[in-house]
Backbone bond lengths (Angstrom), bond angles and torsions (degrees), N, CA, C in turn:
res aa  C-N    CA-C-N  psi(-1)  N-CA   C-N-CA  omega(-1)  CA-C   N-CA-C  phi
1 X - - - 1.447 - - 1.583 108.70 -
2 X 1.310 114.83 -44.39 1.464 118.19 -179.62 1.516 110.89 -60.40
3 X 1.317 116.23 -46.71 1.481 121.71 -179.86 1.538 111.91 -58.18
4 X 1.296 117.09 -39.81 1.451 119.71 -179.17 1.523 113.97 -79.77
5 X 1.338 115.79 -11.11 1.501 120.71 -176.85 1.508 112.21 -101.29
6 X 1.330 120.01 1.13 1.454 120.49 -177.69 1.515 109.81 -141.52
7 X 1.356 116.78 151.20 1.473 118.47 175.48 1.529 111.02 -81.76
8 X 1.330 119.03 -3.27 1.438 121.93 178.86 1.522 109.39 -71.02
9 X 1.291 117.47 151.30 1.494 122.71 176.54 1.522 103.33 -82.25
10 X 1.357 114.68 126.60 1.436 119.91 175.33 1.555 109.93 -102.93
11 X 1.310 116.48 117.78 1.418 124.19 177.34 1.540 111.20 -89.79
12 X 1.312 117.47 133.57 1.420 121.41 -179.95 1.516 111.33 -106.95
13 X 1.295 115.78 139.04 1.436 123.68 173.19 1.527 105.32 -137.37
14 X 1.289 115.83 85.26 1.434 121.21 -179.41 1.523 110.21 82.84
15 X 1.310 120.25 15.80 1.466 122.76 -176.17 1.503 111.11 -98.97
16 X 1.343 117.50 2.34 1.489 119.24 -178.46 1.472 112.73 94.79
17 X 1.338 114.55 -178.69 1.466 122.69 -174.79 1.522 114.93 -79.87
18 X 1.310 116.51 -2.03 1.466 119.89 -178.14 1.497 116.36 -75.76
19 X 1.347 118.78 -11.14 1.422 122.90 179.40 1.533 108.98 -78.65
20 X 1.357 116.18 164.91 1.446 122.07 178.08 1.516 112.60 -73.71
21 X 1.339 116.57 -26.95 1.467 121.86 179.89 1.505 109.67 -153.08
22 X 1.330 115.69 153.71 1.472 121.15 179.36 1.545 108.77 -115.55
23 X 1.262 116.63 148.16 1.496 117.98 175.84 1.525 110.43 -147.32
24 X 1.295 114.52 149.21 1.496 122.22 171.87 1.528 107.50 -132.58
25 X 1.266 114.93 156.04 1.452 119.04 173.69 1.480 109.10 -73.89
26 X 1.365 117.15 144.20 1.424 123.14 -179.65 1.526 112.70 -55.91
27 X 1.351 115.86 -36.19 1.421 122.78 178.50 1.553 110.70 -59.35
28 X 1.277 116.26 -37.85 1.516 120.10 178.72 1.538 110.48 -74.98
29 X 1.306 115.75 -44.27 1.479 119.07 -177.70 1.528 110.75 -62.21
30 X 1.365 116.06 -38.98 1.435 121.45 -173.49 1.535 111.99 -94.11
31 X 1.319 118.80 -4.33 1.446 121.51 178.11 1.490 113.43 65.28
32 X 1.401 116.13 47.49 1.437 120.07 -178.89 1.509 112.40 -71.47
33 X 1.302 118.58 -26.09 1.444 119.29 -169.79 1.568 110.27 -111.53
34 X 1.330 115.53 162.25 1.429 121.17 174.60 1.557 105.76 -113.23
35 X 1.271 115.50 161.88 1.471 119.49 178.81 1.518 109.99 88.40
36 X 1.338 115.51 -131.36 1.452 120.29 -173.91 1.509 112.37 -61.64
37 X 1.321 114.76 135.75 1.475 123.34 171.30 1.485 107.86 -128.69
38 X 1.332 120.02 130.64 1.441 123.13 179.48 1.540 109.69 -55.44
39 X 1.336 115.64 145.35 1.500 119.74 -177.59 1.512 110.95 -63.54
40 X 1.320 118.27 -29.95 1.470 119.96 -178.56 1.527 114.54 -82.32
41 X 1.348 116.73 -7.00 1.461 121.35 -175.11 1.536 111.49 -86.43
42 X 1.316 112.59 144.27 1.453 119.89 171.53 1.528 106.62 -120.89
43 X 1.329 116.63 128.74 1.452 119.07 -178.48 1.511 109.53 -102.26
44 X 1.336 116.69 129.31 1.476 121.17 -173.14 1.555 110.49 -104.30
45 X 1.326 118.14 -16.66 1.439 121.08 175.75 1.506 110.49 -145.82
46 X 1.316 118.23 163.81 1.463 123.81 -177.50 1.519 109.97 -110.40
47 X 1.325 116.38 73.43 1.461 121.87 177.82 1.528 112.26 -67.14
48 X 1.354 116.78 -28.34 1.456 118.56 -179.21 1.510 109.28 -61.17
49 X 1.295 120.58 -38.73 1.491 122.80 178.62 1.505 109.00 -66.26
50 X 1.355 116.35 -39.98 1.479 118.88 -179.29 1.535 110.84 -67.79
51 X 1.352 117.77 -38.39 1.472 121.14 175.17 1.502 110.99 -63.27
52 X 1.303 117.89 -39.88 1.449 121.97 177.71 1.520 112.44 -62.40
53 X 1.330 115.08 -41.35 1.469 121.61 175.40 1.521 111.25 -62.81
54 X 1.314 113.97 -45.63 1.527 119.40 179.71 1.514 109.20 -62.99
55 X 1.324 118.04 -39.12 1.429 118.70 178.73 1.484 113.17 -62.45
56 X 1.322 117.25 -37.68 1.463 122.52 176.87 1.526 109.32 -62.64
57 X 1.305 116.00 -39.28 1.495 122.07 -179.91 1.538 109.35 -68.11
58 X 1.323 117.04 -38.82 1.510 120.73 179.00 1.496 109.26 -64.88
59 X 1.299 117.44 -43.80 1.467 120.78 -178.07 1.516 108.21 -66.53
60 X 1.296 119.29 -43.64 1.482 123.78 -179.75 1.561 109.62 -60.04
61 X 1.355 113.99 -43.40 1.485 117.23 -177.01 1.540 110.88 -66.80
62 X 1.348 118.95 -41.39 1.440 121.01 177.72 1.518 112.96 -67.33
63 X 1.344 116.05 -33.43 1.488 118.52 175.07 1.501 108.45 -64.58
64 X 1.325 119.77 -41.97 1.465 121.22 -179.93 1.543 110.01 -64.91
65 X 1.298 116.30 -42.43 1.485 120.55 175.19 1.486 113.12 -57.14
66 X 1.328 116.81 -49.06 1.469 121.35 179.33 1.490 110.91 -59.70
67 X 1.338 117.66 -45.20 1.447 123.00 -179.63 1.528 110.98 -60.09
68 X 1.314 115.83 -44.46 1.464 118.42 -179.80 1.512 114.66 -68.48
69 X 1.333 114.85 -34.97 1.466 118.16 176.21 1.520 108.30 -67.21
70 X 1.317 118.72 -45.35 1.460 120.51 -179.92 1.483 115.90 -63.20
71 X 1.348 116.26 -32.54 1.467 121.04 -179.63 1.563 112.26 -88.37
72 X 1.332 114.91 -9.65 1.462 118.73 -178.73 1.517 113.66 86.80
73 X 1.340 118.50 2.57 1.463 120.34 -178.81 1.573 109.49 -71.42
74 X 1.316 116.48 -23.73 1.477 119.87 176.89 1.524 106.15 -131.91
75 X 1.317 116.68 134.98 1.494 126.68 2.22 1.518 110.34 -85.34
76 X 1.336 113.61 145.27 1.476 119.51 175.97 1.515 107.65 -94.70
77 X 1.342 116.60 169.36 1.452 117.03 -178.54 1.550 114.81 -53.00
78 X 1.326 118.43 -35.43 1.461 118.73 -179.35 1.524 112.68 -68.03
79 X 1.318 118.91 -10.66 1.433 122.07 177.98 1.512 113.18 -94.53
80 X 1.290 117.78 -4.85 1.474 123.04 -175.44 1.513 107.09 -95.56
81 X 1.359 114.79 144.51 1.434 119.63 173.36 1.533 109.11 -98.50
82 X 1.305 119.16 117.72 1.432 119.80 -174.16 1.560 113.29 -72.46
83 X 1.314 114.59 157.82 1.466 121.80 175.74 1.502 108.22 -122.04
84 X 1.302 117.86 137.45 1.474 119.02 175.63 1.475 111.88 -68.03
85 X 1.322 115.92 157.21 1.490 120.72 -179.83 1.524 109.17 -61.22
86 X 1.391 116.43 -42.28 1.458 117.52 -179.56 1.513 112.61 -61.59
87 X 1.308 114.86 -42.72 1.477 121.04 -178.19 1.554 107.60 -64.34
88 X 1.322 118.10 -42.04 1.442 121.61 179.89 1.513 110.89 -64.72
89 X 1.333 119.54 -39.04 1.432 124.33 179.28 1.543 107.94 -64.51
90 X 1.311 119.36 -43.14 1.501 121.25 178.71 1.495 109.94 -62.31
91 X 1.349 116.33 -42.37 1.480 121.55 177.73 1.472 111.26 -58.63
92 X 1.325 116.69 -52.98 1.485 124.97 -178.73 1.553 110.26 -57.34
93 X 1.289 114.57 -43.61 1.509 120.01 178.32 1.511 110.92 -62.22
94 X 1.332 115.39 -42.43 1.518 118.98 -178.37 1.516 110.81 -65.89
95 X 1.323 118.27 -29.61 1.491 119.82 179.57 1.549 108.45 -73.74
96 X 1.305 115.95 -39.75 1.471 119.09 -178.10 1.523 111.73 -70.75
97 X 1.318 117.20 -19.87 1.467 120.73 -176.64 1.481 113.31 -75.39
């Protein structure tokens, strides 16, 4: 009734089909969160599960990194950026100055 009685655009968020347009937050549409979901929201994908999987991968990657640093496997020679002897001598001289 309100929508039909005014030239203003009426946006609906759980108000039913009588509004001029409907919207949902992307977090609700994509299922970003766990736990409470608003009654008016419909979730089309489960991104929360994907984020949980990615978090497990992040933790595993950092554990591997820590292990390789502690054992000396990282950094390996291919991860180092070399310096020429002349450049190193200029650097050493500038520190002594």
